[in-house]
DRENTORKOL-3810 file (N, C-alpha, C; in nm, 4 decimals):
REM DRENTORKOL-3810
@n.u->17.9360; n.v->6.1766; n.w->17.1601; ca.u->17.8009; ca.v->6.1296; ca.w->17.1663; c.u->17.7962; c.v->6.0057; c.w->17.0734
@n.u->17.7255; n.v->5.9003; n.w->17.1513; ca.u->17.7184; ca.v->5.7714; ca.w->17.0833; c.u->17.6197; c.v->5.7705; c.w->16.9591
@n.u->17.6160; n.v->5.6799; n.w->16.8530; ca.u->17.5263; ca.v->5.6715; ca.w->16.7537; c.u->17.4046; c.v->5.6334; c.w->16.7925
@n.u->17.4062; n.v->5.5411; n.w->16.9141; ca.u->17.2711; ca.v->5.5121; ca.w->16.9678; c.u->17.1993; c.v->5.6406; c.w->17.0409
@n.u->17.2630; n.v->5.7187; n.w->17.1078; ca.u->17.1928; ca.v->5.8167; ca.w->17.1645; c.u->17.1525; c.v->5.9412; c.w->17.0587
@n.u->17.2192; n.v->5.9420; n.w->16.9564; ca.u->17.1869; ca.v->6.0323; ca.w->16.8444; c.u->17.0711; c.v->5.9703; c.w->16.7658
@n.u->17.0619; n.v->5.8542; n.w->16.7360; ca.u->16.9340; ca.v->5.7817; ca.w->16.6648; c.u->16.8144; c.v->5.8029; c.w->16.7732
@n.u->16.8373; n.v->5.7819; n.w->16.9008; ca.u->16.7282; ca.v->5.8072; ca.w->16.9843; c.u->16.6696; c.v->5.9380; c.w->16.9811
@n.u->16.7623; n.v->6.0467; n.w->16.9985; ca.u->16.7216; ca.v->6.1842; ca.w->16.9948; c.u->16.6428; c.v->6.2292; c.w->16.8634
@n.u->16.6916; n.v->6.1623; n.w->16.7395; ca.u->16.6270; ca.v->6.2017; ca.w->16.6280; c.u->16.4820; c.v->6.1161; c.w->16.6037
@n.u->16.4856; n.v->6.0092; n.w->16.6722; ca.u->16.3422; ca.v->5.9531; ca.w->16.6688; c.u->16.2540; c.v->6.0168; c.w->16.7483
@n.u->16.3041; n.v->6.0613; n.w->16.8739; ca.u->16.2074; ca.v->6.1226; ca.w->16.9392; c.u->16.1794; c.v->6.2627; c.w->16.9227
@n.u->16.2381; n.v->6.3361; n.w->16.8331; ca.u->16.2261; ca.v->6.4790; ca.w->16.8076; c.u->16.1346; c.v->6.4678; c.w->16.6727
@n.u->16.0149; n.v->6.4746; n.w->16.7020; ca.u->15.9013; ca.v->6.4618; ca.w->16.5833; c.u->15.8606; c.v->6.5878; c.w->16.5415
@n.u->15.7883; n.v->6.5752; n.w->16.4337; ca.u->15.7271; ca.v->6.7126; ca.w->16.3881; c.u->15.6326; c.v->6.7793; c.w->16.4936
@n.u->15.5847; n.v->6.7100; n.w->16.5717; ca.u->15.4981; ca.v->6.7635; ca.w->16.6830; c.u->15.5924; c.v->6.8513; c.w->16.7703
@n.u->15.7233; n.v->6.8102; n.w->16.7881; ca.u->15.8104; ca.v->6.8853; ca.w->16.8678; c.u->15.8598; c.v->7.0079; c.w->16.7943
@n.u->15.8604; n.v->6.9901; n.w->16.6677; ca.u->15.8851; ca.v->7.1082; ca.w->16.5822; c.u->15.7947; c.v->7.1968; c.w->16.5767
@n.u->15.6652; n.v->7.1562; n.w->16.5716; ca.u->15.5570; ca.v->7.2623; ca.w->16.5881; c.u->15.5477; c.v->7.3246; c.w->16.7135
@n.u->15.5712; n.v->7.2467; n.w->16.8314; ca.u->15.5819; ca.v->7.3225; ca.w->16.9599; c.u->15.6792; c.v->7.4323; c.w->16.9641
@n.u->15.8026; n.v->7.3930; n.w->16.9072; ca.u->15.9166; ca.v->7.4983; ca.w->16.9173; c.u->15.8918; c.v->7.6193; c.w->16.8199
@n.u->15.8267; n.v->7.5894; n.w->16.7018; ca.u->15.7974; ca.v->7.6891; ca.w->16.6093; c.u->15.6601; c.v->7.6916; c.w->16.5589
@n.u->15.5821; n.v->7.7320; n.w->16.6464; ca.u->15.4222; ca.v->7.7349; ca.w->16.6100; c.u->15.3932; c.v->7.8573; c.w->16.5074
@n.u->15.2706; n.v->7.8379; n.w->16.4319; ca.u->15.2535; ca.v->7.9140; ca.w->16.3279; c.u->15.2840; c.v->8.0642; c.w->16.3566
@n.u->15.2669; n.v->8.1304; n.w->16.4694; ca.u->15.2936; ca.v->8.2686; ca.w->16.4822; c.u->15.4517; c.v->8.2977; c.w->16.4969
@n.u->15.5208; n.v->8.2009; n.w->16.5517; ca.u->15.6631; ca.v->8.2102; ca.w->16.5117; c.u->15.7088; c.v->8.2165; c.w->16.3950
@n.u->15.6625; n.v->8.1164; n.w->16.3108; ca.u->15.6902; ca.v->8.1099; ca.w->16.1571; c.u->15.6533; c.v->8.2389; c.w->16.0998
@n.u->15.5387; n.v->8.2930; n.w->16.1271; ca.u->15.5048; ca.v->8.4088; ca.w->16.0660; c.u->15.6052; c.v->8.5258; c.w->16.1043
@n.u->15.6357; n.v->8.5459; n.w->16.2392; ca.u->15.7224; ca.v->8.6294; ca.w->16.2776; c.u->15.8587; c.v->8.6369; c.w->16.2066
@n.u->15.9027; n.v->8.5032; n.w->16.1838; ca.u->16.0146; ca.v->8.4981; ca.w->16.1139; c.u->16.0161; c.v->8.5358; c.w->15.9702
@n.u->15.8988; n.v->8.5021; n.w->15.9030; ca.u->15.8839; ca.v->8.5422; ca.w->15.7723; c.u->15.8786; c.v->8.6936; c.w->15.7425
@n.u->15.8076; n.v->8.7466; n.w->15.8459; ca.u->15.8004; ca.v->8.9100; ca.w->15.8506; c.u->15.9324; c.v->8.9605; c.w->15.8693
@n.u->16.0170; n.v->8.9098; n.w->15.9555; ca.u->16.1610; ca.v->8.9751; ca.w->15.9883; c.u->16.2483; c.v->8.9559; c.w->15.8470
@n.u->16.2476; n.v->8.8415; n.w->15.7948; ca.u->16.3110; ca.v->8.8150; ca.w->15.6630; c.u->16.2672; c.v->8.9183; c.w->15.5512
@n.u->16.1385; n.v->8.9202; n.w->15.5370; ca.u->16.0763; ca.v->9.0124; ca.w->15.4537; c.u->16.1289; c.v->9.1564; c.w->15.4782
@n.u->16.1150; n.v->9.2043; n.w->15.6002; ca.u->16.1404; ca.v->9.3469; ca.w->15.6348; c.u->16.2950; c.v->9.3538; c.w->15.6074
@n.u->16.3986; n.v->9.2674; n.w->15.6467; ca.u->16.5273; ca.v->9.2829; ca.w->15.6261; c.u->16.5767; c.v->9.3257; c.w->15.4612
@n.u->16.4783; n.v->9.2280; n.w->15.3934; ca.u->16.5249; ca.v->9.2301; ca.w->15.2458; c.u->16.4773; c.v->9.3497; c.w->15.1870
@n.u->16.4020; n.v->9.4245; n.w->15.2492; ca.u->16.3762; ca.v->9.5633; ca.w->15.1991; c.u->16.4920; c.v->9.6567; c.w->15.2109
@n.u->16.5818; n.v->9.6114; n.w->15.3052; ca.u->16.6864; ca.v->9.7030; ca.w->15.3297; c.u->16.8241; c.v->9.6547; c.w->15.2879
@n.u->16.8294; n.v->9.5197; n.w->15.2267; ca.u->16.9458; ca.v->9.4733; ca.w->15.1661; c.u->16.9198; c.v->9.3663; c.w->15.0338
@n.u->17.0061; n.v->9.3576; n.w->14.9655; ca.u->16.9886; ca.v->9.2705; ca.w->14.8408; c.u->17.0004; c.v->9.1224; c.w->14.8563
@n.u->17.0507; n.v->9.0934; n.w->14.9823; ca.u->17.0919; ca.v->8.9457; ca.w->14.9948; c.u->16.9433; c.v->8.8574; c.w->15.0120
@n.u->16.9505; n.v->8.7396; n.w->14.9938; ca.u->16.8256; ca.v->8.6624; ca.w->15.0222; c.u->16.8403; c.v->8.5459; c.w->15.1209
@n.u->16.7518; n.v->8.5372; n.w->15.2348; ca.u->16.7586; ca.v->8.4539; ca.w->15.3430; c.u->16.6620; c.v->8.3549; c.w->15.3323
@n.u->16.6947; n.v->8.2232; n.w->15.3583; ca.u->16.5803; ca.v->8.1229; ca.w->15.3865; c.u->16.6196; c.v->8.0558; c.w->15.5244
@n.u->16.5166; n.v->8.0234; n.w->15.5933; ca.u->16.5248; ca.v->7.9561; ca.w->15.7140; c.u->16.4589; c.v->7.8266; c.w->15.7117
@n.u->16.5292; n.v->7.7176; n.w->15.7438; ca.u->16.4666; ca.v->7.5820; ca.w->15.7305; c.u->16.4985; c.v->7.5255; c.w->15.8730
@n.u->16.3715; n.v->7.4739; n.w->15.9080; ca.u->16.3778; ca.v->7.4006; ca.w->16.0560; c.u->16.3530; c.v->7.2610; c.w->16.0408
@n.u->16.4229; n.v->7.1753; n.w->16.0801; ca.u->16.4187; ca.v->7.0251; ca.w->16.0609; c.u->16.4134; c.v->6.9693; c.w->16.2105
@n.u->16.2986; n.v->6.8999; n.w->16.2612; ca.u->16.3104; ca.v->6.8413; ca.w->16.3827; c.u->16.4181; c.v->6.7521; c.w->16.4125
@n.u->16.4076; n.v->6.6395; n.w->16.3173; ca.u->16.5273; ca.v->6.5271; ca.w->16.3065; c.u->16.5308; c.v->6.4812; c.w->16.1904
@n.u->16.6553; n.v->6.4054; n.w->16.1595; ca.u->16.6830; ca.v->6.3485; ca.w->16.0488; c.u->16.6026; c.v->6.2079; c.w->16.0413
@n.u->16.5814; n.v->6.1642; n.w->15.9231; ca.u->16.5274; ca.v->6.0200; ca.w->15.9191; c.u->16.6605; c.v->5.8992; c.w->15.9630
@n.u->16.6011; n.v->5.7943; n.w->15.9997; ca.u->16.7031; ca.v->5.7068; ca.w->16.0480; c.u->16.8115; c.v->5.6734; c.w->15.9572
@n.u->16.7851; n.v->5.6642; n.w->15.8398; ca.u->16.8764; ca.v->5.6273; ca.w->15.7435; c.u->16.9996; c.v->5.7356; c.w->15.7437
@n.u->16.9600; n.v->5.8583; n.w->15.7493; ca.u->17.0594; ca.v->5.9608; ca.w->15.7350; c.u->17.1308; c.v->5.9770; c.w->15.8781
@n.u->17.0694; n.v->5.9191; n.w->15.9942; ca.u->17.1354; ca.v->5.9252; ca.w->16.1059; c.u->17.2603; c.v->5.8149; c.w->16.1257
@n.u->17.2063; n.v->5.6961; n.w->16.0559; ca.u->17.2868; ca.v->5.5708; ca.w->16.0479; c.u->17.4012; c.v->5.6139; c.w->15.9491
@n.u->17.3872; n.v->5.7005; n.w->15.8471; ca.u->17.4864; ca.v->5.7162; ca.w->15.7572; c.u->17.5706; c.v->5.8235; c.w->15.8134
@n.u->17.5486; n.v->5.8810; n.w->15.9317; ca.u->17.6425; ca.v->5.9746; ca.w->15.9814; c.u->17.6176; c.v->6.1289; c.w->15.9286
@n.u->17.5155; n.v->6.1675; n.w->15.8741; ca.u->17.4991; ca.v->6.2723; ca.w->15.8136; c.u->17.4975; c.v->6.3896; c.w->15.9161
@n.u->17.5877; n.v->6.4880; n.w->15.9067; ca.u->17.5969; ca.v->6.5852; ca.w->16.0046; c.u->17.4958; c.v->6.7079; c.w->15.9657
@n.u->17.4791; n.v->6.7919; n.w->16.0603; ca.u->17.3849; ca.v->6.9041; ca.w->16.0429; c.u->17.4469; c.v->6.9965; c.w->15.9256
@n.u->17.5854; n.v->6.9967; n.w->15.9288; ca.u->17.6444; ca.v->7.0814; ca.w->15.8322; c.u->17.6253; c.v->7.0289; c.w->15.6867
@n.u->17.6312; n.v->6.8923; n.w->15.6747; ca.u->17.6126; ca.v->6.8285; ca.w->15.5425; c.u->17.4656; c.v->6.8409; c.w->15.4972
@n.u->17.3775; n.v->6.8282; n.w->15.5843; ca.u->17.2378; ca.v->6.8375; ca.w->15.5655; c.u->17.1922; c.v->6.9774; c.w->15.5241
@n.u->17.2622; n.v->7.0787; n.w->15.5954; ca.u->17.2341; ca.v->7.2247; ca.w->15.5487; c.u->17.2878; c.v->7.2464; c.w->15.4084
@n.u->17.4036; n.v->7.2007; n.w->15.3738; ca.u->17.4498; ca.v->7.2038; ca.w->15.2327; c.u->17.3626; c.v->7.1343; c.w->15.1297
@n.u->17.2879; n.v->7.0262; n.w->15.1683; ca.u->17.1914; ca.v->6.9611; ca.w->15.0912; c.u->17.0787; c.v->7.0514; c.w->15.0641
@n.u->17.0311; n.v->7.1063; n.w->15.1653; ca.u->16.9199; ca.v->7.1855; ca.w->15.1514; c.u->16.9507; c.v->7.3250; c.w->15.0825
@n.u->17.0626; n.v->7.3838; n.w->15.1119; ca.u->17.1019; ca.v->7.4947; ca.w->15.0393; c.u->17.0861; c.v->7.4721; c.w->14.8869
@n.u->17.1259; n.v->7.3695; n.w->14.8444; ca.u->17.1224; ca.v->7.3345; ca.w->14.6895; c.u->16.9620; c.v->7.2971; c.w->14.6584
@n.u->16.8834; n.v->7.2183; n.w->14.7496; ca.u->16.7675; ca.v->7.1695; ca.w->14.7229; c.u->16.6753; c.v->7.3016; c.w->14.7070
@n.u->16.6728; n.v->7.3962; n.w->14.7944; ca.u->16.6020; ca.v->7.5159; ca.w->14.7819; c.u->16.6550; c.v->7.6170; c.w->14.6930
@n.u->16.7612; n.v->7.5992; n.w->14.6373; ca.u->16.7932; ca.v->7.6960; ca.w->14.5226; c.u->16.8574; c.v->7.8305; c.w->14.5957
@n.u->16.8934; n.v->7.8268; n.w->14.7184; ca.u->16.9434; ca.v->7.9322; ca.w->14.7848; c.u->17.0798; c.v->7.9993; c.w->14.7076
@n.u->17.1480; n.v->7.9111; n.w->14.6373; ca.u->17.2632; ca.v->7.9444; ca.w->14.5732; c.u->17.2319; c.v->8.0298; c.w->14.4341
@n.u->17.1059; n.v->8.0267; n.w->14.3997; ca.u->17.0555; ca.v->8.0775; ca.w->14.2638; c.u->17.0044; c.v->8.2261; c.w->14.2675
@n.u->17.0756; n.v->8.3136; n.w->14.3229; ca.u->17.0576; ca.v->8.4556; ca.w->14.3295; c.u->17.1471; c.v->8.5446; c.w->14.2401
@n.u->17.1154; n.v->8.6557; n.w->14.1991; ca.u->17.1870; ca.v->8.7422; ca.w->14.1054; c.u->17.3151; c.v->8.7655; c.w->14.1619
@n.u->17.3360; n.v->8.8135; n.w->14.2919; ca.u->17.4497; ca.v->8.8630; ca.w->14.3465; c.u->17.5302; c.v->8.7689; c.w->14.4290
@n.u->17.4893; n.v->8.6268; n.w->14.4089; ca.u->17.5489; ca.v->8.5139; ca.w->14.4815; c.u->17.5490; c.v->8.5424; c.w->14.6343
@n.u->17.4365; n.v->8.5939; n.w->14.6884; ca.u->17.4268; ca.v->8.6435; ca.w->14.8102; c.u->17.3115; c.v->8.5784; c.w->14.9067
@n.u->17.2880; n.v->8.4348; n.w->14.8707; ca.u->17.1846; ca.v->8.3779; ca.w->14.9435; c.u->17.2328; c.v->8.3161; c.w->15.0446
@n.u->17.1412; n.v->8.3148; n.w->15.1624; ca.u->17.1944; ca.v->8.2588; ca.w->15.3079; c.u->17.1022; c.v->8.1817; c.w->15.3527
@n.u->17.1278; n.v->8.0400; n.w->15.3792; ca.u->17.0641; ca.v->7.9436; ca.w->15.4488; c.u->17.0608; c.v->7.9395; c.w->15.5843
@n.u->16.9717; n.v->7.9497; n.w->15.6744; ca.u->16.9908; ca.v->7.9185; ca.w->15.8234; c.u->16.9104; c.v->7.7984; c.w->15.8620
@n.u->16.9960; n.v->7.6937; n.w->15.8896; ca.u->16.9340; ca.v->7.5467; ca.w->15.9126; c.u->16.9214; c.v->7.5314; c.w->16.0589
@n.u->16.8093; n.v->7.4898; n.w->16.1020; ca.u->16.8058; ca.v->7.4667; ca.w->16.2506; c.u->16.7614; c.v->7.3188; c.w->16.2535
@n.u->16.8474; n.v->7.2437; n.w->16.3168; ca.u->16.8304; ca.v->7.0880; ca.w->16.3473; c.u->16.7894; c.v->7.0912; c.w->16.4937
@n.u->16.6615; n.v->7.0422; n.w->16.5325; ca.u->16.6407; ca.v->7.0519; ca.w->16.6637; c.u->16.6790; c.v->6.9226; c.w->16.7487
@n.u->16.7055; n.v->6.8128; n.w->16.6806; ca.u->16.7306; ca.v->6.6848; ca.w->16.7622; c.u->16.8867; c.v->6.7074; c.w->16.7876
@n.u->16.9756; n.v->6.7719; n.w->16.6955; ca.u->17.1059; ca.v->6.7931; ca.w->16.7297; c.u->17.1529; c.v->6.9121; c.w->16.8092
@n.u->17.0530; n.v->6.9894; n.w->16.8190; ca.u->17.0524; ca.v->7.1263; ca.w->16.8738; c.u->17.1534; c.v->7.1957; c.w->16.8224
@n.u->17.1594; n.v->7.2170; n.w->16.6906; ca.u->17.2525; ca.v->7.2854; ca.w->16.6094; c.u->17.1925; c.v->7.3651; c.w->16.5177
@n.u->17.2677; n.v->7.4792; n.w->16.4763; ca.u->17.2214; ca.v->7.5718; ca.w->16.3796; c.u->17.3485; c.v->7.5910; c.w->16.2806
@n.u->17.3190; n.v->7.5826; n.w->16.1785; ca.u->17.4098; ca.v->7.5934; ca.w->16.0591; c.u->17.3871; c.v->7.7070; c.w->15.9533
@n.u->17.4717; n.v->7.7710; n.w->15.9160; ca.u->17.4516; ca.v->7.8790; ca.w->15.8010; c.u->17.5378; c.v->7.8425; c.w->15.6825
@n.u->17.4751; n.v->7.8461; n.w->15.5830; ca.u->17.5354; ca.v->7.8239; ca.w->15.4469; c.u->17.5052; c.v->7.9347; c.w->15.3653
@n.u->17.6200; n.v->7.9968; n.w->15.3301; ca.u->17.6152; ca.v->8.1329; ca.w->15.2525; c.u->17.6605; c.v->8.1000; c.w->15.1075
@n.u->17.6143; n.v->8.1582; n.w->15.0063; ca.u->17.6448; ca.v->8.1533; ca.w->14.8536; c.u->17.8062; c.v->8.2319; c.w->14.8639
@n.u->17.8666; n.v->8.2078; n.w->14.7524; ca.u->18.0161; ca.v->8.2403; ca.w->14.7642; c.u->18.0271; c.v->8.4120; c.w->14.7616
@n.u->17.9230; n.v->8.4786; n.w->14.7141; ca.u->17.9462; ca.v->8.6300; ca.w->14.7177; c.u->17.9515; c.v->8.6710; c.w->14.8565
@n.u->17.8535; n.v->8.6393; n.w->14.9378; ca.u->17.8380; ca.v->8.6738; ca.w->15.0891; c.u->17.9355; c.v->8.5997; c.w->15.1697
@n.u->17.9687; n.v->8.4674; n.w->15.1353; ca.u->18.0467; ca.v->8.3980; ca.w->15.2021; c.u->18.1983; c.v->8.4533; c.w->15.2177
@n.u->18.2302; n.v->8.5229; n.w->15.0947; ca.u->18.3646; ca.v->8.5764; ca.w->15.1077; c.u->18.3920; c.v->8.6938; c.w->15.1902
@n.u->18.2657; n.v->8.7612; n.w->15.2331; ca.u->18.2765; ca.v->8.8986; ca.w->15.2926; c.u->18.2537; c.v->8.8509; c.w->15.4571
@n.u->18.2056; n.v->8.7584; n.w->15.4855; ca.u->18.1666; ca.v->8.7203; ca.w->15.6301; c.u->18.2611; c.v->8.6298; c.w->15.7095
@n.u->18.3098; n.v->8.6586; n.w->15.8003; ca.u->18.4129; ca.v->8.5641; ca.w->15.8612; c.u->18.3375; c.v->8.4437; c.w->15.9540
@n.u->18.4007; n.v->8.3415; n.w->15.9582; ca.u->18.3524; ca.v->8.2411; ca.w->16.0487; c.u->18.2975; c.v->8.2833; c.w->16.1827
@n.u->18.3687; n.v->8.3641; n.w->16.2384; ca.u->18.3296; ca.v->8.4297; ca.w->16.3594; c.u->18.1981; c.v->8.4882; c.w->16.3611
@n.u->18.1853; n.v->8.5631; n.w->16.2589; ca.u->18.0569; ca.v->8.6566; ca.w->16.2593; c.u->17.9358; c.v->8.5486; c.w->16.2281
@n.u->17.9592; n.v->8.4426; n.w->16.1643; ca.u->17.8464; ca.v->8.3541; ca.w->16.1292; c.u->17.8106; c.v->8.2637; c.w->16.2521
@n.u->17.9262; n.v->8.2359; n.w->16.3264; ca.u->17.9079; ca.v->8.1617; ca.w->16.4570; c.u->17.8359; c.v->8.2541; c.w->16.5522
@n.u->17.8534; n.v->8.3698; n.w->16.5600; ca.u->17.8036; ca.v->8.4680; ca.w->16.6540; c.u->17.6415; c.v->8.4545; c.w->16.6133
@n.u->17.5989; n.v->8.4612; n.w->16.5234; ca.u->17.4599; ca.v->8.4509; ca.w->16.4893; c.u->17.3837; c.v->8.3110; c.w->16.5052
@n.u->17.4832; n.v->8.2061; n.w->16.4945; ca.u->17.4194; ca.v->8.0809; ca.w->16.5434; c.u->17.4207; c.v->8.0561; c.w->16.6756
@n.u->17.5290; n.v->8.1213; n.w->16.7629; ca.u->17.5232; ca.v->8.1143; ca.w->16.9142; c.u->17.4086; c.v->8.1907; c.w->16.9651
@n.u->17.3606; n.v->8.2983; n.w->16.9141; ca.u->17.2474; ca.v->8.3685; ca.w->16.9538; c.u->17.1239; c.v->8.2846; c.w->16.9570
@n.u->17.1248; n.v->8.1898; n.w->16.8538; ca.u->16.9998; ca.v->8.1083; ca.w->16.8569; c.u->17.0136; c.v->7.9859; c.w->16.9489
@n.u->17.1423; n.v->7.9155; n.w->16.9456; ca.u->17.1503; ca.v->7.7992; ca.w->17.0204; c.u->17.1585; c.v->7.8469; c.w->17.1790
@n.u->17.1900; n.v->7.9455; n.w->17.2150; ca.u->17.1780; ca.v->7.9833; ca.w->17.3610; c.u->17.0462; c.v->8.0060; c.w->17.3902
@n.u->16.9676; n.v->8.0745; n.w->17.2959; ca.u->16.8114; ca.v->8.0897; ca.w->17.3469; c.u->16.7374; c.v->7.9508; c.w->17.3371
@n.u->16.7695; n.v->7.8672; n.w->17.2435; ca.u->16.7124; ca.v->7.7503; ca.w->17.2426; c.u->16.7501; c.v->7.6660; c.w->17.3624
@n.u->16.8543; n.v->7.6710; n.w->17.4147; ca.u->16.8872; ca.v->7.5981; ca.w->17.5550; c.u->16.8039; c.v->7.6396; c.w->17.6524
@n.u->16.7496; n.v->7.7635; n.w->17.6499; ca.u->16.6543; ca.v->7.8347; ca.w->17.7496; c.u->16.5086; c.v->7.7896; c.w->17.7029
@n.u->16.4854; n.v->7.7160; n.w->17.5996; ca.u->16.3584; ca.v->7.6983; ca.w->17.5378; c.u->16.2830; c.v->7.8167; c.w->17.4897
@n.u->16.3692; n.v->7.9201; n.w->17.4473; ca.u->16.3210; ca.v->8.0478; ca.w->17.3880; c.u->16.3546; c.v->8.0423; c.w->17.2376
@n.u->16.2643; n.v->7.9901; n.w->17.1637; ca.u->16.2836; ca.v->7.9675; ca.w->17.0230; c.u->16.2613; c.v->8.1154; c.w->16.9446
@n.u->16.1419; n.v->8.1654; n.w->16.9540; ca.u->16.1108; ca.v->8.2918; ca.w->16.8933; c.u->16.1991; c.v->8.4007; c.w->16.9151
@n.u->16.2307; n.v->8.4352; n.w->17.0395; ca.u->16.3015; ca.v->8.5628; ca.w->17.0619; c.u->16.4350; c.v->8.5351; c.w->17.0071
@n.u->16.5059; n.v->8.4325; n.w->17.0363; ca.u->16.6390; ca.v->8.4017; ca.w->16.9907; c.u->16.6481; c.v->8.3785; c.w->16.8348
@n.u->16.5630; n.v->8.3334; n.w->16.7621; ca.u->16.5620; ca.v->8.3473; ca.w->16.6243; c.u->16.5396; c.v->8.4786; c.w->16.5745
@n.u->16.4396; n.v->8.5539; n.w->16.6142; ca.u->16.4302; ca.v->8.6970; ca.w->16.5885; c.u->16.5503; c.v->8.7674; c.w->16.6052
@n.u->16.6202; n.v->8.7676; n.w->16.7306; ca.u->16.7341; ca.v->8.8329; ca.w->16.7443; c.u->16.8468; c.v->8.7959; c.w->16.6419
@n.u->16.8736; n.v->8.6564; n.w->16.6115; ca.u->16.9681; ca.v->8.6174; ca.w->16.5153; c.u->16.9313; c.v->8.6899; c.w->16.3796
@n.u->16.7979; n.v->8.6713; n.w->16.3316; ca.u->16.7594; ca.v->8.7483; ca.w->16.2050; c.u->16.8165; c.v->8.8964; c.w->16.2072
@n.u->16.7740; n.v->8.9598; n.w->16.3065; ca.u->16.8089; ca.v->9.0851; ca.w->16.3203; c.u->16.9584; c.v->9.1028; c.w->16.3193
@n.u->17.0376; n.v->9.0308; n.w->16.3904; ca.u->17.1905; ca.v->9.0298; ca.w->16.3556; c.u->17.2242; c.v->9.0154; c.w->16.2136
@n.u->17.1785; n.v->8.9038; n.w->16.1566; ca.u->17.1887; ca.v->8.8704; ca.w->16.0296; c.u->17.1568; c.v->8.9760; c.w->15.9112
@n.u->17.0444; n.v->9.0538; n.w->15.9350; ca.u->16.9907; ca.v->9.1531; ca.w->15.8633; c.u->17.0864; c.v->9.2761; c.w->15.8716
@n.u->17.1296; n.v->9.2911; n.w->15.9746; ca.u->17.2299; ca.v->9.4208; ca.w->16.0009; c.u->17.3605; c.v->9.3982; c.w->15.9382
@n.u->17.4100; n.v->9.2619; n.w->15.9431; ca.u->17.5359; ca.v->9.2349; ca.w->15.8620; c.u->17.5046; c.v->9.2482; c.w->15.7102
@n.u->17.3981; n.v->9.1809; n.w->15.6735; ca.u->17.3676; ca.v->9.1897; ca.w->15.5269; c.u->17.3427; c.v->9.3520; c.w->15.4736
@n.u->17.2830; n.v->9.4317; n.w->15.5570; ca.u->17.2623; ca.v->9.5697; ca.w->15.5170; c.u->17.3896; c.v->9.6462; c.w->15.4855
@n.u->17.5026; n.v->9.6129; n.w->15.5753; ca.u->17.6400; ca.v->9.6540; ca.w->15.5707; c.u->17.7033; c.v->9.6026; c.w->15.4401
@n.u->17.6832; n.v->9.4893; n.w->15.4081; ca.u->17.7540; ca.v->9.4182; ca.w->15.3033; c.u->17.6795; c.v->9.4291; c.w->15.1755
@n.u->17.5379; n.v->9.4245; n.w->15.1598; ca.u->17.4700; ca.v->9.4403; ca.w->15.0388; c.u->17.3583; c.v->9.5232; c.w->15.0624
@n.u->17.3866; n.v->9.6687; n.w->15.0755; ca.u->17.2675; ca.v->9.7621; ca.w->15.0836; c.u->17.1744; c.v->9.7731; c.w->14.9819
@n.u->17.0616; n.v->9.7928; n.w->15.0191; ca.u->16.9581; ca.v->9.8212; ca.w->14.9096; c.u->16.9956; c.v->9.9344; c.w->14.8373
@n.u->17.0055; n.v->9.9023; n.w->14.6836; ca.u->17.0437; ca.v->10.0013; ca.w->14.5705; c.u->16.9336; c.v->10.0390; c.w->14.4965
@n.u->16.8082; n.v->10.0103; n.w->14.5329; ca.u->16.6983; ca.v->10.0374; ca.w->14.4530; c.u->16.6569; c.v->9.9146; c.w->14.3515
@n.u->16.7521; n.v->9.8265; n.w->14.3362; ca.u->16.7322; ca.v->9.7117; ca.w->14.2362; c.u->16.6761; c.v->9.5830; c.w->14.3237
@n.u->16.6441; n.v->9.5978; n.w->14.4324; ca.u->16.5863; ca.v->9.4864; ca.w->14.5269; c.u->16.4600; c.v->9.4347; c.w->14.4725
@n.u->16.4720; n.v->9.2977; n.w->14.4435; ca.u->16.3513; ca.v->9.2297; ca.w->14.4240; c.u->16.3743; c.v->9.0782; c.w->14.4931
@n.u->16.2588; n.v->9.0366; n.w->14.5474; ca.u->16.2570; ca.v->8.9024; ca.w->14.6098; c.u->16.2953; c.v->8.7860; c.w->14.5217
@n.u->16.4030; n.v->8.7120; n.w->14.5349; ca.u->16.4254; ca.v->8.6085; ca.w->14.4534; c.u->16.3844; c.v->8.4649; c.w->14.5131
@n.u->16.3779; n.v->8.4716; n.w->14.6539; ca.u->16.3405; ca.v->8.3376; ca.w->14.7249; c.u->16.2327; c.v->8.3633; c.w->14.8058
@n.u->16.1526; n.v->8.2723; n.w->14.8428; ca.u->16.0357; ca.v->8.2882; ca.w->14.9367; c.u->16.0968; c.v->8.3239; c.w->15.0716
@n.u->16.0313; n.v->8.4132; n.w->15.1357; ca.u->16.0594; ca.v->8.4354; ca.w->15.2816; c.u->16.0221; c.v->8.3589; c.w->15.3734
@n.u->15.9037; n.v->8.2694; n.w->15.3582; ca.u->15.8450; ca.v->8.1850; ca.w->15.4452; c.u->15.9323; c.v->8.0680; c.w->15.4922
@n.u->15.9672; n.v->8.0514; n.w->15.6217; ca.u->16.0471; ca.v->7.9639; ca.w->15.6621; c.u->15.9879; c.v->7.8230; c.w->15.6259
@n.u->16.0811; n.v->7.7070; n.w->15.6093; ca.u->16.0432; ca.v->7.5949; ca.w->15.5722; c.u->16.0613; c.v->7.5011; c.w->15.6967
@n.u->15.9257; n.v->7.4232; n.w->15.7180; ca.u->15.9369; ca.v->7.3390; ca.w->15.8299; c.u->15.9325; c.v->7.1856; c.w->15.7798
@n.u->16.0422; n.v->7.1157; n.w->15.7995; ca.u->16.0451; ca.v->6.9860; ca.w->15.7340; c.u->15.9888; c.v->6.8651; c.w->15.8344
END
């Protein structure tokens, strides 16, 4: 993909496009799915949706993975008691989903498992089905986290469940 086409995609993927893909009812459903999952496991999940990067970031060649790592730090997803924070980053302009996990959970989940969750979303996005595909992926993620970090009665919410729309 050329730099020019990437610049064009990011400039054209506005916040309005983000709101169309993720209207308030979809964001509410995501928040509820995260909250429900976190009653069954000790991990913490954050979802960040970004329609497109700013021009300078695109010109600097910032990848979705790099941006996800930046947001992982910015939103303090790394700052959980069991080192079990998970950030799901959705970049609409690049049509990519990245998952960044804290070291505790990152050691227990293979790249193939993370990729399967991402693929659930990107395949749905390709069909224009944002809510169903994100809900399915959060269901997969919650199932995985229940297996790895089952609730032991000490569960407390350490990070907001509400998705972030940039």
